C-alpha positions, 0 to 999 in steps of 0.5 A: 269423842272422848276428848275435848279437842275443839270449840267451834265448827263448820260454816258458822263463824258466829259463836266466837267466844273469847277466853280469859286465858292469856293464851287466847286474848289479852287479859285486859281486853275483857272476860268470858262470856259465860261461866261453865257453871252459869245455869244460862250457859247452853252447855248446862241446859237440860237435855230436852232443851238441847235436843229440841234446839238441835232438832229445830236446826237440823230440820231447817238445814235439812230443808235448805238442801232439800229445796236445793236438790228437789228440782233434779228430777224436773231439769230434764223437762225444764228446756221444753216446759220453759222454752230454754236450753239444757245448759240454762236448766242446769244453771237453774239447779246450780244457782242456790250454790252461788247464792250460798257462797256468800254466806260464809263471808257475812254471817259470822260478823252478823251473828256476832252482833245479833246472836244466832236466833235473830239471824236464824229467823230472818234467814228462814223467813226470807228463804220461805218467801223466795221459795214461794215465789220460785213456785210462782215463776214462769220463765227460766230467768226468773227461776235462776234469779230466785234460786240464787236468792234462795241460796242467798237468803237460806245460806246463813242457816247452814253456816250457823248450825255448827256453832249451834251445835257447838254452843250446847254440846261438849267438846268431847262429843264433837265428831258425834254431833258433827256427823249429824250436822253433815247428815242434815245436809247430805239427807237433805240433798238425797231426799230432795229428788226422792220426794220431788220425783214422787211429787211430779208423778201427780203434780206440776213443778210448782208443787216442788216449792209447796212441799218445801214450804211445808218443811220449812214452815215446821222449822220456822215454828219451832224456831220462834220457840228455840232459845238463843245459844250464843254465849256472848248474846246471852251475856249481853242480855244479862248485862242488860238486866243487871247493869250493876254487875255487867261483864265487859266481853273480850273483843270478838275474834271474828274482828271488831272494825270493818277492816279486821272483818274483812281480813278474817273472812275475805283477805286471809282466805284469799292469801291462804288459798294461794300460799298456805299448803294445808289450806291449799290442799284441803280446798282443793280436795273438798272442792273437786270432790263436792263438784262431783257430788252435786253433778250426780243430781244432773247426771243420774237422771240422765243416765238412769233414763237413757240406759234403763228407761227409768221414769221419773219416780224410779229415778228418784228412788235411786237417790236412796243409795247416796242417803244410805251412804251417808248413813254409812259414813256417820257410823264409820266417821264416829268409829274412826274418830274413837280410834284417832282418840287413842293416838296420843302424844307424850302429854296424853293429847290426841294427835291433830293429824289423827283427825285425818283417819276418815279422809284417808279412808274416804279418799280411797272409797271416792276414787274407787266408786267413780270408776265403779259407777262409770263402768257399770251404768250401762244396760248390760249391768243391773241398775243396783251396781251404779246405784251401789257405787253412788252410795260409796262415793257419798260415803267417802265424801261425807268421811272426807268433809267431816275429817278435813273440817275437824282437822282444820278446827285443831290445826290453827288457832281461832282466827286462823281456823276462821279464815281456813274454813272460809276458804274451803267453804267458798271454794267448795260451794263454787265448785259444786255450783259450776260442774253441774252446768257443764256435766251434760256436755261432758257426758255427750262428748265423752260418754258417761264412762269417760266423764266419770273416768276423768273425775276418777283420774283427778281423784287418783291425783288428789287422793294423796292429800290426806296422807300427805297432811298426815305425814307432814301436817305437823311441820307445815303447821309449825312453818305457818305464819297463821299458826301462832300457836303451834302444835297441840297448844292450838287445840288446847286454845279451841279447848279454852274457848269453848269454856268461855262460850264458842266461837264462830264457824264456817266449816260445813257449808 
């Protein structure tokens, strides 16, 4: 996007850098991590170095989501194969989300102290070991426990990716790189069942893990040669090399003491969830819509098998629709953000609420697609109809995520943003894990049409949230105790922070 508006992203709280500007932190507290003209500043790296690092973390996060959803085509067969119940089979699918749930709470603080690269290396190594053990598991309890650990160990990578991108790429390209971050997750989730179904055509379930390990091994090797991107960690190394010219860093904005860290990623998020109108609407909206995204991985195989007689490989190919929907969101989100950039205030700054253009479009797509899929997934209608509806849902959902998380970045000063994104991320992950466990019962008791219509009616109730925030968001921000920097100055604060190296993130997970 053409204007610099924010300096950190997503679920990665690790890149918090402080500013020398008095707006950001007391001047006496310390100095900027890296100067903007410093050749070691990731913003000044050559293009090949930025692209290599970006591709590395893209592959890692793609694999995290791939490994999460590749089990989907096998879920219907798990009850018989492992002598268990359908609900426990669904829980095995959902278990990684409950593991990733904890990542936004601790990853920012670890990364703040160790840098990004060590956390990537530790996370992918542990994730690799857990995935290998999943392939060897022989009972449902082991599968559930190990898939939970897979989410717990791999989750930090999804938290870190946004900050890694923000470290390297200019804020004027925020939305452009943010949609690619989202694409890593959405494509990873979509290609999980696509590839997994083809694997199951000739191999047993354990091969789902072996294939995931292959993708992860590529990311692991690339990660060893990936440079550190976190400006504060780079500054620490420079200080160690040349103590005589060492620069004292300003305090970490994710908190220095245990009490401060708990406040920003635990206590404040809980308070915001019940007392901050902007965060309440954003968390509920993203949580409920994400619950539907991941129920598709249980309901689509069930419906296509029952209504159209699809076998496992053909069911997997149906997820090409959601993959296409994510690609459409990438293009649409970028175009809408360009339009939003033209909506400026009297000072020539983009209006923060213009970030919600994509969410307003996405909310309409989500509502329409739920009724579309619900009432076309039957033998008398061509299978292309519900598959296309699935694509439209993912299209709208990805627009919602990119738009709302971008809005939260700009709506609060750094500490408030960290807490707000943690709230939304944790609630979204919780919902994504819960609904798939019970979706089979909903389809059996209500029929598929009315189960999806139930979600459709809920979506109608929450669809106005982006419009409400667009109209009243500025007033709500001014009245918020978390917005000690109000209006456009919060956006300017984010810009200042990027000049000094970035901030920790928690948006995209």
